[in-house]
N, C-alpha and C positions, 0 to 999 in steps of 0.2 A: 528562549524557545527557537528551535531550528526549523528550517523549511525542508519539507519532504515533497518534492515535485512529482506529480502524477502525469506521466506522459502517455496519454491514451491515443492509440492510433486512429480510432474513429474521429476523435476530436481534431487531431492533426489534419486528417483528410478533409473534414468539414470546413476547417479554417484555412485550408491550403497552406499549411505550415510544415516545413521540413523538420526532420529530427535535429539537424544542425541548428536551426533557428530556435527550436524549443530548448536545446541544451544551452545555447547562448543566453537566452532569457533566464533559465534556471541559474546559470552561473552568475548572472548580473545581480540576482537576489541571494547569492551565496547558499544555494541549496546544498544540503549535506547528503541527501538521498534523492535518487531518481528511481521511480518505479515505472517500468514499461508494461503497459496493459494493452493486449490485443485479443479480443474475443472472437475474431472472425477469420484471420489469416492462417495459412498453414504453418507448420512448425519451421520449415526452411526460411520463410520470410521473417518470422519472429527472431530466429537465430541471427539472421543478417542484420536486423535492426539492433539487437543487443551488441553485436560486434561493432557496429557503427557508433553506437553511444559510447562504448568502452574506449574507442579510439580518441574521442574528444571530451570525455568526462572523467575526472579523477576521483569523484566521490563514490559513495556506496551505490551500486546498481542492483535493483531488485526486479525480478520478473514476476508478473502476476500469473498464478495458476500453473505455469509450465515448468514444474520442478525438474522435468527431464532435461531442461536447458540450464540448470544451475551452474554448470561448469563455465558458462559464459558470463556469469555475474557473481554478485556477492551474497545473494539470497533469494528467497521465495516468499511471496505473500499469497495467502489463500483466503477465500470467503468461507463462511459457515457451510454452505452447500457443497463447495469443492472439497472441504475437509470430510464431509459425510460420504462423498463418493469414494473416498479411500477406505473409510470404515465408519460405521454408525457410532462407534465409541470413539470420542475425540482423543482420549488417551492413547488408544491403539493406533489411531490415524497418525498422530504426531510421532509415535514411536516408529512407525513404518516410514514416515517422511524423513526422520532423522537417520534412518538406516541408508537412505538414498542421498540426502544432502549433507550429511555429516555435521559435526559440531563447529567446524570452521566457517560454516555458512550461516547467514541470518535466516530466521524463520519468524514470520509474523502472520497473524490471522485477524480477520475482521470480527468485531463484536458490536452489538447494537443495543445492549441493555445491561443492567447490573448482573443479572443471572449469568449471561455469557462471559462477562468480565471475571466473575468469581470462578467459573469453570476454567477459564484461561489461566488463572493463578495456579492451577494444578498441572499445567502443561509445560513442557520444555520448549519455551519460546524466547525470542529476543525482544519482541515488542508486540503490542496489539494496536490495531486500528479501532477507533471508537466513533460511532456516529450513526446516523447523520446529525450533524450540528444544525444545519439549515436544509431547506428544500434545495434540490439541485437538479438541473436538467440532464446531467450525464448519467445518472443512475435512475432507472425506471422502477426499481423494486423496493423503494424506501417505504417501510411500513410505519415507522414513527420517527419523528424529528425530536431530538433530545433537547435542543436549545440550551438554556442556562443550566440544565441538569447535567450536562456533559462533564463539567469540572468535578462535581460531587461524585459522579459514577467513576470518573478517572482516578479519584483518590483511593478507590478500593483495589486498584490494580497493583500487583507487585512488579509488573513489567513496565518499561517506558510506554507511554501512550501517544499515539499519533491520531489527532482528531481529524475526522473525515466528513465530507459532505457540506458543500457550500461555504467552506472556510475562506476568509479573506486575509490578505497580508496584514491588515491593521487589527485583526482580532487578537485578543489577549486572554490568556488562561493561567490559572495557578498550578494545576496538576497535569499539565500537558507538556510533553517533551518536543513534539513535532506538530507543525501545522501542515496538513496535506492539501496542496492546492494544485489544481489542474487547469481548468478553463480560466480561472482568475488570473493566471500568469499571462494569458494571451490577450488580455484586454488592455 
């Protein structure tokens, strides 16, 4: 199981941690993927952060939501609501996204239950995020925690699964490809 490091700008600011320090920590844990998430800054700042990460990180770099910045990274991750903003029909939304980000870039979406995982099986994706595994302080909109059901639900995915939400380095799963850890890396 590989590490997928979630670099959330709000978390960095709250912990007074630089991008460079976060990447150093992610590298020390052999992170294969870093996702940069920034829900509040303007696009120019996010672009600069992506460029900075790319200068010091050789793994896969994913941007959260900002598909218009995909040229500065290896792919895009979107939540269910972000996908619906593109089109209410997930199949059409992914088709639109693929026309922008092309096949050579990674595309992942968040899923929260078996129904969303099964729907994701119909989509042209590279991976899915699944969770929340545990309660987490960084996401305020968690409607349900999957706990031990996460592995069973993950087994239904045709895509590699990245488990999200309160995941710890020592957690172990059978049907999960990536452990997504953000604040847990900074402790």
